[in-house]
LUMTORRO-756846 format. One line per 8 residues: for each residue x, y, z of C-alpha. Coordinates in nm, 4 decimals, m for minus. Layout:
X Y Z | ...
END
This chain:
m0.1216 m0.6680 m1.0278 | m0.2595 m0.8995 m0.7417 | 0.0072 m0.7645 m0.5063 | m0.0769 m0.3995 m0.6125 | m0.4295 m0.4259 m0.5385 | m0.5956 m0.3603 m0.1878 | m0.9135 m0.5099 m0.0637 | m0.9944 m0.4213 0.2949
m1.0689 m0.7759 0.4305 | m1.4035 m0.7977 0.6032 | m1.2710 m1.0913 0.7844 | m1.0441 m0.8321 0.9729 | m1.3274 m0.6047 1.0302 | m1.5451 m0.8671 1.1773 | m1.2624 m0.9281 1.4322 | m1.3904 m0.6149 1.6185
m1.6552 m0.8634 1.7937 | m1.3674 m1.0385 1.9455 | m1.1921 m0.9475 2.2693 | m0.8276 m1.0212 2.3032 | m0.7448 m1.1077 2.6658 | m0.4429 m0.9465 2.8213 | m0.2920 m1.2450 2.9819 | 0.0331 m1.4030 2.8836
m0.1043 m1.7027 2.7450 | 0.0404 m1.7596 2.3926 | 0.0848 m1.9542 2.0779 | 0.4614 m1.9801 2.1341 | 0.5995 m2.3123 2.2168 | 0.7658 m2.3716 2.5667 | 1.1198 m2.3546 2.5907 | 1.4083 m2.4591 2.8083
1.5415 m2.2199 3.0763 | 1.7314 m1.9274 2.9257 | 1.6170 m2.0004 2.5882 | 1.3075 m1.8731 2.3961 | 1.1204 m1.9477 2.0784 | 0.9066 m1.7130 1.8890 | 0.6666 m1.7432 1.5816 | 0.6895 m1.4998 1.2944
0.3919 m1.4918 1.0798 | 0.3998 m1.3601 0.7105 | 0.2310 m1.3964 0.3691 | 0.5539 m1.4544 0.1696 | 0.4614 m1.8221 0.0722 | 0.6701 m1.8286 m0.2570 | 0.9462 m2.0983 m0.2279 | 1.2210 m1.8588 m0.3134
1.1150 m1.6035 m0.0699 | 1.0796 m1.8694 0.2070 | 1.4231 m1.9691 0.1393 | 1.5684 m1.6135 0.1585 | 1.3832 m1.5615 0.4998 | 1.5176 m1.9126 0.6378 | 1.8696 m1.7907 0.5584 | 1.8278 m1.4583 0.7182
1.6757 m1.6248 1.0339 | 1.9498 m1.8608 1.0700 | 2.1959 m1.5827 1.0692 | 1.9845 m1.4105 1.3325 | 1.9860 m1.7111 1.5352 | 2.3654 m1.7370 1.5099 | 2.4046 m1.3935 1.6178 | 2.1441 m1.4144 1.9126
2.2124 m1.7517 2.0880 | 1.9295 m1.8874 2.2711 | 1.6673 m1.7488 2.0456 | 1.4795 m1.9655 1.8019 | 1.2449 m1.8376 1.5428 | 0.9759 m2.0361 1.3659 | 0.8754 m1.8635 1.0415 | 0.4919 m1.9419 0.9432
0.4012 m1.8687 0.5819 | 0.0328 m1.8206 0.5623 | m0.1404 m1.7632 0.2097 | m0.2587 m1.4182 0.1874 | m0.6303 m1.5242 0.1443 | m0.6083 m1.7119 0.4647 | m0.4258 m1.4491 0.6711 | m0.7300 m1.2504 0.8115
m0.8981 m1.5762 0.9156 | m0.5883 m1.6937 1.0886 | m0.5291 m1.3786 1.2842 | m0.9130 m1.3887 1.3749 | m0.8689 m1.7279 1.5152 | m0.5674 m1.6732 1.7071 | m0.7071 m1.3336 1.8457 | m1.0132 m1.5036 1.9620
m0.8185 m1.7995 2.1310 | m0.5514 m1.5530 2.2716 | m0.2764 m1.7297 2.0615 | m0.1223 m1.4590 1.8590 | 0.2535 m1.5226 1.7701 | 0.5107 m1.2711 1.8963 | 0.5555 m1.1074 1.5533 | 0.3386 m1.0402 1.2570
0.4086 m0.9074 0.9107 | 0.1215 m0.7504 0.7425 | m0.0289 m0.4685 0.5699 | m0.1743 m0.1356 0.7002 | m0.5224 m0.2978 0.7608 | m0.3980 m0.5774 0.9812 | m0.1751 m0.3521 1.1754 | m0.4234 m0.0954 1.2323
m0.7008 m0.3479 1.3462 | m0.4367 m0.5320 1.5779 | m0.3403 m0.1764 1.7206 | m0.7118 m0.0742 1.7895 | m0.7651 m0.3969 1.9542 | m0.4809 m0.3139 2.2123 | m0.2700 m0.6172 2.1360 | 0.0498 m0.4426 1.9825
0.3550 m0.3261 2.1487 | 0.3268 0.0361 2.0660 | 0.6090 0.2018 2.2830 | 0.8331 m0.0861 2.1783 | 0.7634 m0.0072 1.8181 | 0.8347 0.3738 1.8745 | 1.1619 0.2779 2.0625 | 1.2579 0.0706 1.7479
1.1751 0.3510 1.5077 | 1.3716 0.6069 1.6928 | 1.6762 0.3572 1.7130 | 1.6572 0.3226 1.3274 | 1.6301 0.7008 1.3012 | 1.2514 0.8462 1.2927 | 1.3531 1.1203 1.0384 | 1.4760 0.8588 0.8040
1.1423 0.7174 0.7404 | 0.8987 0.8658 0.4611 | 0.6193 1.0582 0.6515 | 0.3581 0.8524 0.4895 | 0.4974 0.5219 0.6074 | 0.4913 0.6372 0.9738 | 0.1631 0.8334 0.9529 | m0.0410 0.5394 0.8582
0.0822 0.3248 1.1472 | 0.0744 0.5868 1.4137 | m0.1758 0.5675 1.7096 | m0.3758 0.8769 1.6799 | m0.4831 0.8543 2.0372 | m0.1366 0.8434 2.2126 | 0.2177 0.8052 2.1346 | 0.3384 0.4968 1.9746
0.3191 0.3156 1.6518 | 0.1005 m0.0105 1.5593 | 0.4034 m0.1458 1.3790 | 0.7518 m0.0857 1.2263 | 0.7583 m0.0181 0.8462 | 0.9795 m0.2400 0.6666 | 0.8678 m0.1970 0.3012 | 0.5927 m0.0523 0.0802
0.4423 m0.0102 m0.2715 | 0.3247 0.2956 m0.4342 | 0.0850 0.3797 m0.7138 | 0.1285 0.6713 m0.9391 | 0.1422 0.7583 m1.3103 | 0.4122 0.5954 m1.5297 | 0.4934 0.7692 m1.8434 | 0.7311 0.7615 m2.1371
0.9769 1.0491 m2.0870 | 1.1137 1.0406 m2.4511 | 0.7682 1.0737 m2.6088 | 0.6789 1.3582 m2.3617 | 0.9877 1.5499 m2.4573 | 0.9387 1.4872 m2.8325 | 0.6075 1.6884 m2.7919 | 0.7481 1.9404 m2.5495
0.5213 1.8292 m2.2670 | 0.5944 1.8820 m1.9114 | 0.5867 1.5485 m1.6739 | 0.2347 1.4658 m1.5611 | 0.2717 1.5802 m1.2103 | m0.0221 1.8259 m1.1998 | m0.3971 1.7975 m1.3098 | m0.3564 2.0430 m1.5864
m0.0378 1.8599 m1.7320 | m0.2090 1.5348 m1.7083 | m0.5040 1.6336 m1.9143 | m0.2858 1.8394 m2.1516 | m0.0578 1.5243 m2.2162 | m0.3649 1.2819 m2.2525 | m0.5219 1.5265 m2.5102 | m0.1945 1.5465 m2.7030
m0.1476 1.1553 m2.7209 | m0.4926 1.0524 m2.7897 | m0.4924 0.9104 m3.1236 | m0.7952 0.6280 m3.1207 | m0.7996 0.6156 m3.5136 | m0.4414 0.4532 m3.4873 | m0.5272 0.2692 m3.1527 | m0.3179 0.4912 m2.9562
m0.4712 0.6229 m2.6382 | m0.3760 0.9234 m2.3994 | m0.3763 0.7560 m2.0748 | m0.5418 0.4515 m1.8952 | m0.7114 0.4829 m1.5593 | m0.9408 0.2632 m1.3818 | m1.3159 0.2743 m1.4957 | m1.4294 m0.0727 m1.4352
m1.6366 m0.1659 m1.1364 | m1.3418 m0.3110 m0.9387 | m1.0797 m0.1982 m0.6732 | m0.8247 m0.0711 m0.9334 | m1.0774 0.1904 m1.0131 | m1.1286 0.3190 m0.6492 | m0.7599 0.3217 m0.5817 | m0.6802 0.5216 m0.9086
m0.9570 0.7797 m0.8490 | m0.8643 0.8193 m0.4825 | m0.5260 0.9654 m0.5840 | m0.7171 1.2485 m0.7524 | m0.9845 1.2885 m0.4977 | m0.7349 1.3024 m0.2185 | m0.5145 1.5418 m0.4096 | m0.8188 1.7815 m0.4235
m0.9053 1.7491 m0.0520 | m1.2105 1.5374 m0.1349 | m1.2719 1.2958 0.1555 | m1.5040 0.9943 0.2117 | m1.5577 1.1000 0.6035 | m1.6239 1.4017 0.7772 | m1.4342 1.4997 1.1100 | m1.7577 1.3862 1.2745
m1.7033 1.0166 1.1142 | m2.0053 1.0670 0.9017 | m2.0017 0.9984 0.5403 | m1.9531 1.3153 0.3375 | m1.8779 1.2010 m0.0209 | m2.1571 1.4280 m0.1851 | m1.9492 1.7525 m0.1395 | m1.8205 2.0200 m0.4087
m1.4512 1.8859 m0.3674 | m1.5842 1.5372 m0.4631 | m1.7974 1.6458 m0.7506 | m1.4858 1.8554 m0.8782 | m1.2754 1.5562 m0.8639 | m1.5539 1.3353 m1.0192 | m1.5772 1.5802 m1.3085 | m1.1959 1.5953 m1.3750
m1.1921 1.2285 m1.3770 | m1.4772 1.2095 m1.6168 | m1.3020 1.4479 m1.8473 | m0.9766 1.2463 m1.8267 | m1.1394 0.9333 m1.9108 | m1.2211 1.0638 m2.2524 | m0.8573 0.9820 m2.3450 | m0.8843 0.6218 m2.2445
m0.9238 0.3143 m2.4725 | m1.2994 0.2419 m2.5310 | m1.4811 0.0109 m2.2590 | m1.4228 m0.0159 m1.8916 | m1.0487 m0.0156 m1.7986 | m0.8834 m0.2325 m1.5318 | m0.5166 m0.2743 m1.4356 | m0.4882 m0.5441 m1.7113
m0.5443 m0.2730 m1.9846 | m0.3167 m0.0319 m1.7958 | m0.0255 m0.2863 m1.7794 | m0.0847 m0.4032 m2.1492 | m0.1350 m0.0742 m2.3097 | 0.1813 0.0747 m2.1429 | 0.4244 m0.2255 m2.2299 | 0.2701 m0.2477 m2.5836
0.3295 0.1193 m2.6475 | m0.0305 0.1941 m2.7149 | m0.0687 0.4312 m2.4151 | 0.2458 0.6548 m2.3164 | 0.0721 0.7235 m1.9690 | m0.0807 0.4751 m1.7198 | m0.1893 0.4636 m1.3548 | m0.0194 0.1601 m1.1810
0.1568 0.0399 m0.8878 | 0.5351 m0.0317 m0.8580 | 0.4644 m0.3853 m0.9197 | 0.4823 m0.2828 m1.2965 | 0.8620 m0.2602 m1.2765 | 0.9343 m0.6199 m1.2974 | 0.7554 m0.6616 m1.6172 | 0.8908 m0.3234 m1.7494
1.2375 m0.4370 m1.6646 | 1.2183 m0.6830 m1.9494 | 1.2146 m0.4000 m2.2019 | 1.5238 m0.2055 m2.1047 | 1.4685 0.0567 m2.3440 | 1.1170 0.1600 m2.2332 | 1.2190 0.1130 m1.8522 | 1.5064 0.3561 m1.9283
1.2728 0.6214 m2.0690 | 0.9995 0.5713 m1.7990 | 0.9402 0.8424 m1.5601 | 0.7072 0.8393 m1.2489 | 0.4777 1.1057 m1.1127 | 0.2448 1.1566 m0.8246 | m0.0906 1.3517 m0.9288 | m0.0899 1.7061 m0.7624
m0.3766 1.9771 m0.7275 | m0.4256 2.1363 m0.4106 | m0.1779 1.8802 m0.2831 | 0.0041 1.5647 m0.3720 | m0.1554 1.2309 m0.2740 | m0.0266 0.8755 m0.3525 | m0.2054 0.5546 m0.3018 | m0.0090 0.2269 m0.1795
0.0504 m0.0106 0.0922 | 0.2910 m0.0381 0.3805 | 0.4196 m0.3659 0.5006 | 0.4940 m0.3454 0.8852 | 0.6149 m0.5786 1.1594 | 0.4064 m0.5914 1.4482 | 0.5186 m0.7205 1.7873 | 0.2205 m0.8365 2.0120
0.1849 m0.7626 2.3773 | 0.0015 m1.0954 2.4490 | 0.3209 m1.3039 2.4631 | 0.5863 m1.3318 2.7537 | 0.8337 m1.0475 2.8396 | 1.0960 m1.2758 2.7112 | 0.9381 m1.3614 2.3809 | 0.8674 m0.9858 2.3254
1.2261 m0.8932 2.3802 | 1.3266 m1.1787 2.1337 | 1.0834 m1.0443 1.8775 | 1.2200 m0.6918 1.9349 | 1.5739 m0.8090 1.8513 | 1.4295 m0.9827 1.5433 | 1.2870 m0.6371 1.4185 | 1.6042 m0.4653 1.4783
1.7715 m0.7252 1.2729 | 1.5521 m0.6902 0.9840 | 1.5830 m0.3139 0.9965 | 1.9604 m0.3138 0.9504 | 2.0264 m0.1643 0.6309 | 2.1964 m0.4768 0.4722 | 1.9103 m0.7053 0.5870 | 1.6278 m0.4625 0.4714
1.8008 m0.4611 0.1306 | 1.8137 m0.8509 0.1107 | 1.4240 m0.8330 0.2168 | 1.3375 m0.5664 m0.0560 | 1.5439 m0.7628 m0.3183 | 1.2749 m1.0568 m0.2805 | 1.0330 m0.8569 m0.4828 | 1.2453 m0.5645 m0.6485
1.0259 m0.2627 m0.7583 | 0.7249 m0.4311 m0.5840 | 0.8848 m0.3711 m0.2505 | 1.0094 m0.0369 m0.1987 | 1.2148 0.1198 0.0961 | 1.0381 0.2887 0.3480 | 1.3740 0.4748 0.4522 | 1.5366 0.7471 0.2649
1.8840 0.6347 0.3401 | 1.8255 0.2865 0.1922 | 1.6530 0.4397 m0.1317 | 1.9854 0.6101 m0.1834 | 2.2055 0.3203 m0.0964 | 2.4203 0.1729 m0.3912 | 2.3636 m0.1775 m0.2696 | 1.9946 m0.1174 m0.2807
2.0079 0.0078 m0.6361 | 2.2309 m0.2813 m0.7350 | 1.9746 m0.5096 m0.8900 | 1.8940 m0.5849 m1.2376 | 1.5285 m0.4797 m1.2186 | 1.6097 m0.1465 m1.0521 | 1.9170 m0.0889 m1.2616 | 1.6870 m0.0973 m1.5809
1.5062 0.2365 m1.4516 | 1.8325 0.4313 m1.3915 | 1.7995 0.7374 m1.1848 | 1.4214 0.7079 m1.1500 | 1.4617 0.4069 m0.9441 | 1.5822 0.6543 m0.6502 | 1.2739 0.8771 m0.7254 | 0.9841 0.6208 m0.7048
1.0020 0.5458 m0.3085 | 0.9634 0.9085 m0.2316 | 0.6050 0.8718 m0.3333 | 0.5412 0.7020 0.0269 | 0.5907 1.0595 0.1513 | 0.2490 1.1543 0.0592 | 0.0685 0.8190 0.1175 | m0.2920 0.8715 0.1775
m0.6071 0.6513 0.2102 | m0.9800 0.7101 0.2024 | m1.0236 0.4911 0.5079 | m0.7410 0.6656 0.7019 | m0.7561 1.0385 0.7616 | m0.5535 1.2388 1.0121 | m0.4660 0.9382 1.2222 | m0.8134 0.8054 1.2524
m0.9186 0.4831 1.0874 | m1.2582 0.4314 0.9361 | m1.3299 0.0573 0.9586 | m1.6539 0.1133 0.7626 | m1.4579 0.1986 0.4619 | m1.3955 m0.1711 0.4275 | m1.7669 m0.2318 0.3637 | m1.7811 0.0499 0.1062
m1.4885 m0.0746 m0.0859 | m1.6153 m0.4291 m0.0787 | m1.9482 m0.3210 m0.2373 | m1.7522 m0.1215 m0.5083 | m1.9643 0.1780 m0.4161 | m1.6994 0.4277 m0.5589 | m1.5960 0.2305 m0.8564 | m1.9471 0.1946 m0.9647
m2.0100 0.5693 m0.9471 | m1.6877 0.6218 m1.1516 | m1.8197 0.3397 m1.4050 | m2.1792 0.5085 m1.4382 | m2.0090 0.8317 m1.4964 | m1.7313 0.7258 m1.7506 | m1.9358 0.4611 m1.9145 | m2.2713 0.5490 m1.8969
m2.2515 0.9309 m1.9164 | m2.4136 1.0281 m1.5796 | m2.3532 1.3485 m1.4219 | m2.0978 1.3672 m1.1572 | m2.3233 1.5391 m0.9187 | m2.5607 1.2762 m0.9765 | m2.3316 0.9774 m0.9038 | m2.2002 1.1735 m0.5936
m2.5349 1.1907 m0.4502 | m2.6337 0.8278 m0.5325 | m2.2988 0.6991 m0.3811 | m2.3701 0.9026 m0.0613 | m2.6893 0.7246 m0.0090 | m2.5515 0.3925 m0.0699 | m2.2538 0.4704 0.1642 | m2.4947 0.5607 0.4422
m2.7048 0.2736 0.4136 | m2.3793 0.0506 0.4143 | m2.2325 0.2295 0.7500 | m2.5875 0.1920 0.8972 | m2.5909 m0.2147 0.8506
END
């Protein structure tokens, strides 16, 4: 689940010590009069994906004479440092494809073309985007966006609809229904378990817990920007999570157990990202019977990632105009579908019209899920993150996540029996120390 796990890069957070100059000095190669060359940085380093992008860029260049695009694939683990170096040297490319964290950081540094992004979004159709996909990239201080969403993945509860029907159970979309189903299926004497959620001291645990907490309006930061983990809402969420963990397999659970338990039929309900779909499609019968739900209590909350295209404002006007044309090209429905099909299931549409398009659904992985394939991307409508609340970014969440403070609280509670109120208080103290560093 490498692509389905998020780690807020401390390298990106450290970029805040750098100041980006607003001159037009750029990393882009010089060009002859009337022609322009731009660079497009991304992390799709797999050979087959680089080839797909190469073919798409050749089509773009044929349709836009005089524009030349150099794609620069960068290993995901090297991306933060490459952006850091380019920002510090004022050598950013015209177009960067990245996740929420990269786009939010570049936006707060003031090096993104926010009005250009907004114009492109309106051109595509603002109402066509899932709300969560746009909200995560919106500049909270002024009109505009830090990037244009092109794809996303979402995490939720995958469940065997056939087994649920046999037991007369409702879909696991509410806290009550989830707990009821976990109890009904739990049969440890036969190595069958009710559910798999994260309980190990790792990122996956914070991610799975966050969906329950956010659906209960339990936040990490208050409106004043201070840590507020030790609240009645958070204790309530921790208490529920501890109760639910009684119906998981023994030991601390990670994404590996979640995947293996569901694919082997030993757990009819697990939390996982849409990257499960590739493996799951290899079992057509199970895929056909699989449903997808987003936990809901006081509200719905899904966890996930948005991939966006960010045009920088540090390049020349000519290069920026070329980058806008390239983004518009990628956002055309037929091109967006080609992009999504590089990683079917893992990369989901951020636009409702693409989700319903027969051409998007005409893929072997997606076909295995039947009508469910059309329902899954809707989880992006309610996308939420601990480090991003009401349009405000909390960079210190990166340090909290890097230290696994929330995951450790869950681990101590589920594996060592500590009281939810106790772990909330301890986590609060650790977070306050982390933020003050």
